[in-house]
C-alpha positions, 0 to 999 in steps of 0.5 A: 439498607434498601436491600434489607427492605426486599422481602421477596428474596427466595434465597441467600448466600454468604460469601464474605469469607471467600475470595475470588473466584469462589465468590462467584462460583458459590453465587452461580451454584446458588443461582443454578439451583433456583428457578427463573425469576427467583431472587438471590441475595449475596453477602460479600466483602471486598472491592473485587467481589463487589465488582465481579459478582454483579458483572458476571451475573449480568453477563450470564443473563441474570438481572442485578436488582441492587448492590449496596455496601454498609458502613461495615464494608458488607455488601449485599448484591440482589440478583434475579435469576434469568 
């Protein structure tokens, strides 16, 4: 995966076991604890979180750097805090 090559990730959060809206709640808590410009990698599963987490992050002023899903259905979303 391309996102595995992004070595400058400052923090990771795994929300694969969570369902919406908790997927973004936990993502937002992680982003709120970070400084602007820092990078967060979020691991998630499912179509709804894959769509909602990047959309909501972008709507709140963060930059979505990458969204990739592997063969096992695991999605990595990489977000730069705005």
